[in-house]
Structures are given as structure tokens and as C-alpha cells.
Residue, then its C-alpha position, 0 to 999 in steps of 0.5 A: m508362581k511358587r506353586a507353578i515352579a513346585l509343579a514343574a519340579a515334581l513333573a521333572a522328577m518323574s522318569p517313566i521313559s529313559a533319556r538318550s544322551d547321544q548328542a554332543p554339544q554343538a556350536i550355537g552361532h551368534a543368533l540373539l536370545r532376547v529377554r524383556a521383563a519389568q526387571v532384568r538383572y545380571f549377576s556377574d559372579q554366577a554369569v546369570v541373567q534373571a528376569r522377573g515380572g511379565v517375562d517375554v523371551q524370544l528364542p533365536d529361531g523366533a519362537e517365544v516364551r512368556g512367564d513370570l520368571a526366567t533365568v539365562d545361564l551364560r555358562l550352561r547356555r540355557v534359558a529356563v522360564a517358570g510360572h504361567v508359561t505360554l510357548h508360542t511356536p510355528a507348530g502352535d501355542f501351548a500353556g504349561a508350568g515350565f520351559a527350558d532350552f539347552f541351546a548347545f544340545r539343541r534340546a528344549y524341555f516343556l511341562p505342559l498343563v493342557p490338556s494334561a500335565d506331561r513332559w515334552t522334549f523338543l529335539n533339534g528345533d522341531w516344535s511339531a514333534p515333541e517326544k512326550g513322557r521323555e526323561m528330563p535332566g534333574d537340573a533342567f528347571a533349576l532356578p538360582d536364588f539371588h535373594e542376598t546378592q546384588p546385581y551388577i547390571e539392571g535394566t528391562t531388556a537384554a539381547i544375548d549372544f551366548t558366545t560373546f556379549a549381552r546388551f542391556a537397555p536401559a542399564s544401570i551399572r553398579v560401580f565398585d559393586a556398590v553404587p548404581t549409576p543413573a539409567l544409561p541408554v544401553y550397556v554392552y557386557n563383553f564376555s567373549a573368549n576371543q583375546n583380541f577383544g582385549v587388545n589395548s590401543l590406549s596409553g596408560a592412565s591412573f583410572d579407566a572406566p570403559y562404557a561399551f555401548a555398541r556390539s556385534a559378534d565381531s565388533l565392540d565400541a566403547l567410551h573410556l572415562r579416564y583419570d591421569q594425574t600426570l596431565p594438566v587436565k586430569e579428567f578426560w574421555s577416550f574412544e576405542h573401537h575393536s573389529l575382529f576378522g577371521d580366526a586371529g585378525y583384528a583392527v583396533f582404533s582409538l582416540n585418546p584423549a578425545s576431550q582435550a586439545a592434545k590428541q593421539w589417534n591410534l590404529l593397531g592391526y594384525d592378520q594371520v596370513s598363514s600358519r607360519s606368517g602374519f601381517a601387523v600395522n601400527a599407526q599413530l597420529f599426534t595432533v593439537q586441536s580444539g575438537l575436530s578443528e584444523p590442528t595447530s600441530s600434527t605429526g605421526f607415523a605408520d609401521a607395517q610388518f610382515t613376519q615369517a617363521l622359519e626353522q628355529s628362527a623368524v624373519r621380519l620385513d618392516a616398513t615405516q613412514s614418518y612425518d615430522t609435520f603434516l602442516a605447511t609449517g614446521a620441520p618437513d622431514h618425512p623419512f621412510v625406513l625399509g628393513l629386514q631383520w632375523t631373530g633366532y630362537d633360544q638355543p642351548l649352548f652345548r650341554s652347559g645349561f646356558t642358552y643363547r639367541l642371535q639376531s641381525g638386520f639391515a635397513h635403508i633410510h630415505d628422506a629427501f630433506g636429509i637425515a640426522g641434520q645432514t644433507l644426505p637423503d639416503a643412509w644404510s644401517h645393519y646390526l648384529g646382536a647376541y643374548l646369553a643366559t645362564p641357568a638358575y643355580q642353587g646357591p647357599a642358604g636357598i639363594g637362587l643365582d642367574a645372569t644374562a648378557q646382551m650385546q649389539r653393534t650397529w653400523l651406519s653409513f654416515p659413517n657411525t658405529v653404535s654399541t650397546t651392552t646390558l649385563t644383569a646378575s641376580a640373587s633371589r631368596q624366598v624368606t618366608p612362604h609369603i616374602y621374596v627378596v631379590a638383589t640385582q646388579l644391572t650394568q648398561t653401556a652405550s657407545a657411539t663414534t658420533a652421538s649426533l649422527t643417529f636417528a629415531s624411528p619406530n622401525t626396529a630393523t635399524g638396530l637403534s633404540p626405537a621411537p618414541p621412547s628414544p628421541n635419537g635412536l640411542p638407549v634411554y638409561g633413566i635419561a636420553t643418551v646424548v653423549p658418545d659414551a654412557v655407562s649406567r650401573n644400577y644396584i637394586l634390592s627389592g622385596s615383595w610380601q603377599p600374605s593373600p591373593a587380595f593384598q601385595f606390597s613390594a618395595a625397592a631400593l636403587k643406587t645408580d652410578y651414571s657416567p660421564i656426568q651425574v649432577p642434579g639439574v645437569a645430567g644423569p638420573p637420581r643417584y638414590q631412589m626408593s619406591g613402594d607399591m601396594r596392591f589390594r582388592i577394593t571390590r570382588t573384581l577390582f584392585a587398586d594399586v598405590s605407589r610412590g617414590y623417594f629421591f633423597n633430596w636429589g636436586g631438591r626433590l624428595w618425593t615423586p610429584q604424585f602418588g601413583i594410583q591405578v584401578s584395574a580388574q583382577 
């Protein structure tokens, strides 16, 4: 085989006829390139699939190439075959030393040996009329050396869509770039540039290892092996499906966890209606059930939004249907919320350097069983809000200063009024090229005429804090607000040290003054907290994040119950 490769290189170096470079790269679509060999390996750093031993390559148009060695470059969108090459086409069968096809340029290069050594170039998929003796690119038959490189995936077959994915079967994956798994029936490696394949509908976990097993040009199915140290049963698996449509549309469905009784069913969807408008849907179902048996608890909601961009602002129509239970037992509440909200873009405040943003909205809430524990089946809300930000000022000793203020007032027809403010002031300084320090003072207030006359909904047009983070529509300042007036003052000193891209350490000290009451075990967040977070590279592509907090014996609590541990891609 080495002799054949050397001959291929020698022939490619000859140049009796000039090549034409009058063809620009073209879209190649989603037709599959299929590779079969005794050994098919994928090297992620170079984005190259290499096949050795009895190589059989089926081109997207049905032509077939056989040889001893093949490489598929996913970046160049090129396949090269060398060593005892036979080319099978509708125009005939040919024997040679090397073959290469640059799909983006619709040009294939072949080094025939019969009836004599030559160089042929096939243009635009026409196998019947090769241009003989034509000059070839110097790297047409370049074969990378992976002698000292470990592959990420190993198998015997690969189906490759040059724009989106490669499917290997069977497949052994090198975990943490070190430990190969047992042979899996199939593994799909997704490298699509479409960011919507990255839309995540799964809740957070300490560790997540996706196993993609089915793929097409516009869909992806994956199982996720997960670990969450906050759950009673920490190990579980989940399922997630992606479907893409059009230029910007997607639908993402997931079941998480799939292997435990408490399940969350999620659906995220979006489609671009026009260049200035879009439609989005978010639906969640929460059940407690063994497998797929009849659930003992079932609640959920569906939220649909239509957003239209205007001149320097946007409006959103938001409709939400919630159910406290889908079962015959339990609270029968099922409120429907329809709202319209307007959000302005950031605007300069004259020539002061300040910027501001305004927003407003109104909503109608209907529930035949009553709202907020009342017998009223209908209620209205409307709100006004404003956001103000200073420019970044340069203070003494290289300190940067800035501040923001956000205020909002919501009127409800119960009647009730809810007012919230958030004031932030920060001072930051780069101490050394790798150390940054930030001091922040954060004041948050919430005031309601009657704290109990509110409601929680995912619909943000109500002007209340959305569910599920808020259980009652009032802000959450470390804990849920259940009193008419709450004030949280936070004094934060944080710093980060990043000596290299492979390592980062950050720490923060926090003092919180919360009123009207801040007593351990009664109300209010911890008065003093300290936290540290370390992020470091564990493989070429994976990072580990380790964190923990300290509460200074608040209510007998010293440390957070567990270390926070998360493994993720860079």
C-alpha cells in the first residue's frame, strides 16, 4: 500500500496541463457518504474519519470506491482513497493508485494505472468524460498521520452528512478521551452549525453524558445519562428529541428524569413567522408515576407567545393555560391568562451617557374556580416598568464604577398593588493581568397592599414574578416573599483568578440584611455566606466545575450539603 500511495503522490506532482480554478464552492446538500472497513475511526481534533482494511466507500451519487486506506475530512468536505483503488461508476470500472473527491467543488481526481499511469479529473459528477492529464491540487491525496493520536470513536461503518452529522455503527466512544466504552449499536456525532440543535429542554444536573442514537438532516434523538447530587436517587437517564424546520424553527421534546417516578415532560418550540416576528411555545407537564402507569400526581401548563418587532420596541401577545391537577383529585384550579406587553429597546438619555428602557403590559386572568383563593372568576392586571443604567465611569486607582436601577408597579383588580425596585452599584478593578475584583451593593424591595392577593403564572405580561421560580407572583430574594413589605440589602465582594484558559478560580463573600425578619429557621436568607468555585480542564474537550458554600453556622448550618460538581464541554 505504501508503494501505491507514493506512486499517487508522484503522479499528482506532474503538471503538463494547467488547472482551471473557475468554480466556487457549492452547497452539497444532505446526501450521505457511506464508509465501510475493518476499522473506521473518528479523530475529533482534526475532524477526520479514517478507514483501514478492505475499505468500501459509497459516494452520494451511488458510485463506489474501494481501497486499502481512506480519509474523510469533514472540514474540507473531501474523501481520499489510496492503495489498490478500484472505482466503480455508471460509465465503467477503473483500477488505480488513488482517488479524491472534493464535494464542495464537484471535482473528483483519479490516478488510473490501466491502461497506463495518468491523471484524470471528473467534473460535476460526469464519470463518462474525464479530463485526462489535467493538473491536480497538491494536497488532493494528502493523508494525515494519526500514529500517535487516539481516536474519539471507533467502529466499522460510518454514514456521513457533511453538513450535520456522522453516524457510526457499531461504535466505541472514548470517555474523557481515555476509556473506551463497550461497543454500542450506533452512535451519532452531531457537528451541525445550526445552533438550534443546541437548544436545551432538560433541567440542570451535575453531570450529563448525551448518547445520540438517531439522526437525520433535521432531527436528533438522544439519551442522557445524568447525575444530580440534589436528588434522592442521584443517577438517572433522560430522553431528548430535536426537530428543525425552516431556517429558524425548532421543536424540542424531553422527558426528565425518565427512570424515576417524579417526571418532567417538556416541549419548547419556535418558528420565525416573518423577518420581524416569531411564535414560541413552552409546555411543561409534571407527573409522579411508575414507568408509564397512571400518575398519582399530574400538573402542568402551556404558554404560547407571538412577538412582533416594532420601531425601537417590540410587542408580545402571551397566552397561558395552567392546571393545578389533571386528575379527578386535588385542587381543580385551571387559570387562563391572556396578556399583551410592550418592551422598548435601550435608549440614550439625552447626552448624559445614561441609557433607559421602558416596558408595560396588561393581562386578563380567568379561572372558574376562583383566583388567589377568592371566589372571583376574573381579574385584570396592568403594569409599568423602567430601567436606567449609568455609563461605566473610570475612578481613581483604575477602578471602574457603574450603577443600574429598575422599578416596576403592578395594579391588580382585586384590588391590590405590587411595587418592586432593584438598585445595583458596582466597583471593579483588574488587580493583575489575571486577577479581577468586583464590589457590589444590591438593594431589592417588594411592597404589596395585600401579600395574599396575588397569583403565580408563567405569563410575564401579568407584571408579577413568573412561576415556577415564584410560588405566589412576588419576588424571590433568597426566599419567597410572603409579607407585604420586604427589603433585601446585599453587600458582595467577589474575585476571580484565571492564570490560563484551562483553569479559573472565583470566590465571593456576601452579607445580607433582610427585613422585616431574618431569623434562622423562621424567615430570611443566611446573613453571611461565602462561596468558592473552581473550573479546570480534565480532557481536551471537557471541564469540571467544583463549588461549595459556607454559611457561618446560620441555624446550625456550616457548609452547603454537598459540593457542587458539574462536568461540561468547553
